[in-house]
BAMARTI-897616 format. One record per atom (N, C-alpha, C): chain; x, y, z; atom name. Coordinates in steps of 0.2 Angstrom, whole numbers, plus 5000, padded with zeros to 4 digits. Atoms other than C-alpha are relative to their C-alpha. Layout:
("A", (X, Y, Z), "CA")
...
! end
This chain:
("A", (5007, 5002, 4999), "N")
("A", (5102, 4972, 4986), "CA")
("A", (4995, 5001, 4995), "C")
("A", (5004, 4993, 5004), "N")
("A", (5089, 4974, 4971), "CA")
("A", (4996, 5000, 5002), "C")
("A", (5007, 5003, 4998), "N")
("A", (5072, 4977, 4972), "CA")
("A", (4996, 4997, 4998), "C")
("A", (5006, 5007, 5000), "N")
("A", (5058, 4967, 4973), "CA")
("A", (4995, 5004, 4994), "C")
("A", (5003, 4999, 5005), "N")
("A", (5048, 4970, 4956), "CA")
("A", (4993, 4996, 5004), "C")
("A", (5004, 5006, 4999), "N")
("A", (5029, 4967, 4959), "CA")
("A", (4997, 5001, 4996), "C")
("A", (5002, 4998, 5008), "N")
("A", (5017, 4962, 4945), "CA")
("A", (4994, 5002, 5005), "C")
("A", (5007, 4995, 4998), "N")
("A", (4999, 4970, 4943), "CA")
("A", (4999, 4997, 5003), "C")
("A", (5006, 5004, 4996), "N")
("A", (4989, 4957, 4953), "CA")
("A", (5001, 5002, 5008), "C")
("A", (4998, 4997, 4991), "N")
("A", (5001, 4963, 4971), "CA")
("A", (5000, 5005, 5001), "C")
("A", (5000, 4990, 5001), "N")
("A", (5000, 4981, 4964), "CA")
("A", (4992, 4999, 5004), "C")
("A", (5008, 4998, 5000), "N")
("A", (4980, 4980, 4964), "CA")
("A", (4998, 4996, 5009), "C")
("A", (5002, 5003, 4993), "N")
("A", (4979, 4969, 4982), "CA")
("A", (5004, 5006, 5004), "C")
("A", (4997, 4993, 4997), "N")
("A", (4989, 4983, 4990), "CA")
("A", (4996, 5008, 5001), "C")
("A", (5003, 4994, 5003), "N")
("A", (4978, 4996, 4981), "CA")
("A", (4992, 4999, 5007), "C")
("A", (5005, 5001, 4997), "N")
("A", (4965, 4987, 4990), "CA")
("A", (4998, 5002, 5008), "C")
("A", (4999, 4999, 4994), "N")
("A", (4969, 4984, 5008), "CA")
("A", (5003, 5006, 5004), "C")
("A", (5002, 4994, 4994), "N")
("A", (4974, 5001, 5011), "CA")
("A", (4993, 5006, 4998), "C")
("A", (5007, 5002, 5001), "N")
("A", (4957, 5004, 5003), "CA")
("A", (4997, 5000, 5006), "C")
("A", (5003, 5000, 4992), "N")
("A", (4949, 4994, 5017), "CA")
("A", (5003, 5005, 5007), "C")
("A", (4994, 5000, 4992), "N")
("A", (4961, 5000, 5031), "CA")
("A", (4997, 5008, 5002), "C")
("A", (5001, 4993, 4998), "N")
("A", (4956, 5019, 5028), "CA")
("A", (4993, 4999, 5000), "C")
("A", (5006, 5002, 4997), "N")
("A", (4940, 5014, 5028), "CA")
("A", (4995, 4998, 5006), "C")
("A", (5003, 5003, 4992), "N")
("A", (4937, 5007, 5045), "CA")
("A", (5006, 5006, 5002), "C")
("A", (4999, 4992, 4993), "N")
("A", (4946, 5024, 5051), "CA")
("A", (5009, 4998, 4999), "C")
("A", (4996, 4997, 5002), "N")
("A", (4964, 5021, 5047), "CA")
("A", (5006, 5005, 4994), "C")
("A", (4998, 4997, 5004), "N")
("A", (4976, 5035, 5041), "CA")
("A", (5005, 4998, 4995), "C")
("A", (4999, 4999, 5006), "N")
("A", (4982, 5035, 5024), "CA")
("A", (5009, 4997, 5003), "C")
("A", (4993, 5000, 4997), "N")
("A", (5001, 5034, 5032), "CA")
("A", (5001, 4991, 5003), "C")
("A", (4997, 5010, 4995), "N")
("A", (4999, 5018, 5044), "CA")
("A", (4998, 4995, 4995), "C")
("A", (5002, 5002, 5005), "N")
("A", (4987, 5010, 5031), "CA")
("A", (5009, 4995, 4993), "C")
("A", (4995, 5003, 5002), "N")
("A", (5002, 5011, 5019), "CA")
("A", (5008, 4997, 5004), "C")
("A", (4993, 5003, 4997), "N")
("A", (5016, 5006, 5032), "CA")
("A", (4999, 4993, 5003), "C")
("A", (5001, 5007, 5000), "N")
("A", (5006, 4991, 5038), "CA")
("A", (5002, 4995, 4992), "C")
("A", (4998, 5008, 5006), "N")
("A", (5007, 4983, 5019), "CA")
("A", (5009, 5000, 4996), "C")
("A", (4992, 4998, 4997), "N")
("A", (5027, 4992, 5022), "CA")
("A", (5000, 5002, 4993), "C")
("A", (4999, 4994, 5006), "N")
("A", (5025, 5004, 5006), "CA")
("A", (5002, 5008, 5006), "C")
("A", (5002, 4993, 5002), "N")
("A", (5029, 5023, 5008), "CA")
("A", (4995, 5004, 5000), "C")
("A", (5005, 4997, 5001), "N")
("A", (5016, 5034, 5007), "CA")
("A", (5000, 5005, 4995), "C")
("A", (4996, 4994, 5005), "N")
("A", (5028, 5046, 4993), "CA")
("A", (4997, 4991, 4994), "C")
("A", (4999, 5007, 5005), "N")
("A", (5027, 5025, 4984), "CA")
("A", (4990, 4999, 4998), "C")
("A", (5007, 5000, 5000), "N")
("A", (5006, 5023, 4988), "CA")
("A", (4997, 5007, 4996), "C")
("A", (4999, 4994, 5003), "N")
("A", (5004, 5043, 4979), "CA")
("A", (5004, 4998, 4993), "C")
("A", (4999, 4999, 5005), "N")
("A", (5012, 5039, 4963), "CA")
("A", (4999, 4993, 4999), "C")
! end
């Protein structure tokens, strides 16, 4: 099955979601799991 390519708008929304969740006290890893990506992908 081919990988899904995210649009720039979707990527920005994912960044915002992680920022909001970490602002609430959630760890980066848990925030990434919540949106369905790995921490390595987020760091990249």
